[in-house]
N, C-alpha and C positions, 0 to 999 in steps of 0.2 A: 714897587709892586709886590704883594704878599706872596710867599714862596706857597703853593698848593700841597701843603705836606701831606694830608690826608690821601689824595690821589696818588702822590708818589711812592708813599708807602705801601699802598694796595697793590700798584701797577709794578713793583720793583720784583715780587715774586709773581711772575705770570702764571705759573702752573697753579698756585694757590688761589689766585683770582679767578682763573677759569674753573677751578673745583668749586669756588664760592658761587660763581654764577650759575653753575649747573646744578648745585644744591637749591639756591632760592628758587631758581627756575622749576625744578621739580616740586617743590612745596607749593609754588603759585600754581602750576598744572592740578596738582591735586584739588587744591582750593578752587579752581576755574570748574573742573569736572563736577566737584561733589555741588556746589552753586547751580551749575549748568542744568545738571540732572533734577535737582529739585524745582527750580525755576519751569522746567520743561515739562515735570509731572503738573506743576500747577496750570500752565498754560494750555496744555493739551487737556486738563481736567474741563476747562471751561470755554472751549472752542465753540461747543454747542450753544451754550448758554448766551455767549457773545453775540452769534451770529441769528439768534431767534429774535424776532421783532416783535417786544411785546411790553407793556407797560406794568403789568400784574401778572403774575402765575400762581396757579393753584396746583398744588401737590397733596400726596395723602401724609398725615402725620407718620405714617410708618415708613415712609421712604427714608432712606440716608443719603443716596446720592444717585447719579445718573445710571450707573450701573447697578443699584438695587432700590429700582422705583416700585411701589404697590399701588394697585389700582384704586380708583375712586369713581364714585358715579358721576356721569356725563351732567346729570340734573343740576350739580353744582354750579356748573358753566351757564346754564339757563337762568339759575336763580340770580347769579351774579349781573347776568344781563338788564335785571330789572333798574339797575340804577341809570340815571338818565344821562350820564357821561361814558356810559360805555359804548363803543363804536363797532367793536367785532371781537368775535369769541372763535377759537379754533382748538380743538383737541388734538393731542400728540399721544401716540403709541409707541411703546419702547418694548423690546424683548430681545433676547439672544437665541440664536438658532445656530445648529451645524452648518457651514458652508463645505459643499466638496468642492475641492479643488479640480478645475475642468482636465488638468493635465495629468496629476498624478493619482488623482482619485482620493487624496488625504483629507480628512476634515478637521475643521479649525471653528472655534466658535465666533460669531459675526454678529454685531449690534444690528438689528432691524428697528429701520424708523418710520412711521405711518403717520400721515397727514392728509387732509382734504386738499387737493391740487387748486380747487377753487381759489383758497388763499393764496394766490401767487405773490404775496410780498411776505410770506412768513418766515422765510430763510434768506440770509444774504451770502449763503456759501457759492462760491463760484460754480456754476453747472446747473443749478437747481431751476433757476427761472427759465433757462433755455429749454429745459427737457420736461416742463411739467405735463405736456401734451402727452408725452410718451410714458408716463406712469400711470394714466388711467387705463392703457391696455391691460388685459389679463395678465397676469403674473410678469408684468414688467417691472424692471427695477433699474435704479441707478447705482452704480457701483463706486465707491470712494477710491480715487486713485491714490490716495496717500496712505492706503491701508497697506499693511504688512507684506513683503512678498510672499509668503506662506500661501496666499489665497490665490496664488498664480498672477501670470503677467497680462491680468486682464485688459488694460489699457492698450497695451502692444496689438493684443488680437483684436480689439475694438477699433483702433486706429488703422488695421489693415482690412478691414471691412468685413472680418469674420462674424458670424453669429454666435456669440458667447452664451451658451446654454448649460446649466448646472443644475444640481439640487441643493436647496436649502431647506432644511428639517422635512427631510423626505418629500419636498414638494418641487418639481421640475420647475425653473424660472429661467427668465431672459434676461441678460443686460441690454438696455435699450439706450443707455447713455451713462455718462459718467460726471462725476461731480468732485469737489475736494473739501474734505473736512480735516482727517489727520487721525492718526491711531492715537492710544492714550495708553496709561498704565493699566486702564480698566477694560479697554476695547481695543482689540488688534485689527479690527476693520470696521466697516459700515456699509450698509447698504440703505436705500431711501425708495420709498412706492408710497401709492395711495392708501387710503385708510382701506378701501375696498380691499385691496390685494394684502395688506396686512392681517385682514380678518380672515381671509382664505388660508394666509400661510399660519397663523396661531391658532385658529378655531375660539378666537376668544369673543365673548359679548361685545357688540359694538358700543353697549353703555357704559364700560369699564374702560377709562382712560388712566392714561400716566400723568401727563401735565396739561394742564388748561392753560390756554395762553388768551391774555386779554388785551385788547388795544384800545385805548381811551380817546377821546376827542380832545383835538389840539387844545392846548391850556390847561388840561387838565392836571391836578397834583395827585402822582401817583401815589405818594404816602397816606394822603388823607382818604383816598379812595380805597386804597386797601385797608385802612383802618376801618371804614363804614363796611365792607365787605366781611371783614372778621366779626363785625357784630350781627350781620343779617343770616350769615352762613353758618351750618351746625359745624361743630367741633371735628368733623371727619374729614376737613380739609386744613392744609395751612395755606396762608394766603401771603406773597411775597411781592414786593417791587424787583426790578429787574439786578438792581444792586443785591438786595438781600438773597436772591435768587442764586447769584453768583457768590456771594459769600458763604451760603448754605453750602454749596459745593467744596470750597476753597477749605471750609471748616472741617469737612469731613476727613480729607486728604491730609489736613495738618494735625489735626487732633485725633481722629478716629482711627488712623492707621500710623505704624511705627516708621514708615518710609519718610516722612518730613524730618523726624527726629535721627534717622540714620544719617541722612545727607548732612545736615546740620552738624552731627557729630563727625563726619568724614572730613567736614571743613575746619574745624578745631584741631583735629589730629594733623593735618596739613599744616595749620598755623605753627602749632607746637614742635613740629617736625624742623620748620623754617627757624625757628628760635634755636634749637639745639645746634643745626647746621652753622648758622651764623655766628653764634657765640662761640664755638670752636675755631673758627676761622679768625674772629676779633680777638679772642683769647690769645691765641698762637702768635698773632702779628704783634701784641703787646707785649708778651714774654719775650720774644726776639729781639724787639727794639728797647728793651727796658733801661739799658744802658744809655741810648740815644735820648730818652726821656728824661732820665736822671741828669743828662748833660744839659738839656733845655731848662730844667729847675735850676741848675747851678748857675746859668746865664741870667735868670729871672724871671723865667716863664712861670706864669701861676699854675696851680692844679686845674683851674677852670680853663685855662687855655687848653691843656692837655685833654681834658675831659671833651673839650669841644673837637677835637683833632678826633678821636674815638667815634664821636657822634656823627662826625661829617663821613667819616668811613662808612658807618652803618646805612646812611642816607644814599651815599653814592652806590653802594651794594643793592639796597633796596630797589633802587631805579634802573640800574644796569642788568640786574636779576630778572626784575619784571618784564623787561621787553621780550627775550626770547620765550620765556614763559607764556606770553600773552600768545604771540604768534603761533606756537606748538598747541597750544588750545584752540586757537582759530581752526586748524586742521584736523585736529581730534572730534570738535563738534561737528564739521562736514562729515568725517568718516562715520560718526555715530548718528548723525540725523539721516543719511543716507542707507544705514543698517537697520535702523529703527522706526523711523518716518516720525520720531519727535521733533517738535519744533526748538532745537537746540541751536540757538545761535549768539554770538558774541554781542553784547549791548554795551553802551557807554556807560549805564548804571552798573553794571557788574563788573567792567573794568576798573572803573573807578572805586567800586567797593574792594576789590581785590588789590588794587594799588596802594591805598590805604591800608589794608591789612598788613601789606607788605613791610610799610615803611615802620608802622607800628611794632610788627614783627623784629627788624632789623635794630630798631630804637630800645626795644626789651633787651635785645642781645647784647648791645651796646652798654647798658647801664648795669648788666651783669659782668660784663667783661672789664669794665672800668676798675673794678674793686683791684685788678692787679696793679693798678698804678700806684696804690699805696705803697709797694715795695721799691718804687722807684725813688730811693734817698740816696742824693749825690754822695753823702758820707760814707755809705756803705759801698758806693759803686767804686770810688776814689780812694 
């Protein structure tokens, strides 16, 4: 049976092994958090898009993202309806207004969403369909329970049977229901209401909308229909399929802001930090056992065998160091999710990605550290 030389060398100096595990775990935690924040940003940005039931979407060419929508004429929706395979059209209204915390009277910007409650299948967000009848009441709104805590503990008060009233945009409103959507980097919270209440709140012309949602008859090709709409509609609207509508939002956050770059850079920095830490551990280990390596050479073991031992140490370190890093990241994800309401969760894809980065990180460190083995010359040692 072969002697597990790599593991024996690592475990011989237990303090050094613990330091190595801690260093690798720290690098993994850094990568996990950076990738987690980046993915949470993208996921939260498209929660609205993913939960709107539509096949084709109309937006203004001046719109850049959900938090920066520009209005266009609702007549474009009516024109789109001229196609035979258009089954239903629904306008959506979006705007930001200041919400006054009912408890401490502090104000914070909140995204208001308005639509016609007659379209009961427009949103698949939890809590919307059950409360459609409440939105038709004057100045009645649904509150997003996943909004940030700065808006007040509305869910607690509502569940306790209290009447939750406050001011939004200097207009008194009542929370008559709850739904779930979630905060994002662009919107700390959300409220949902009927198009009539939205017009009262914002004093906007009802003919100016932010998003036009079009559902097609079953079996229709959304891409073909979107292309036809682009041909018949004026150039003052953009036409997207649902996939394109989601990519439109993602592109803004990936390319139109520096946030995606910052989190990617943080991941790279964590990777580099890990390389430096593992290199120091492996280099020191090789240097401390240089005479042993020279003895193995004198016994007939080849350089390839010695290199394999160092690379085995690198792989062992990557796996042993990854586990505590992943578990620590799961805890930090939970802590951050509760504090920010962002959809920050551990996924198999992200865990696999960080594990591969950790293995590569340790192998690169090992490749640098093995240069010291060239000094393991039996003639010099003896």
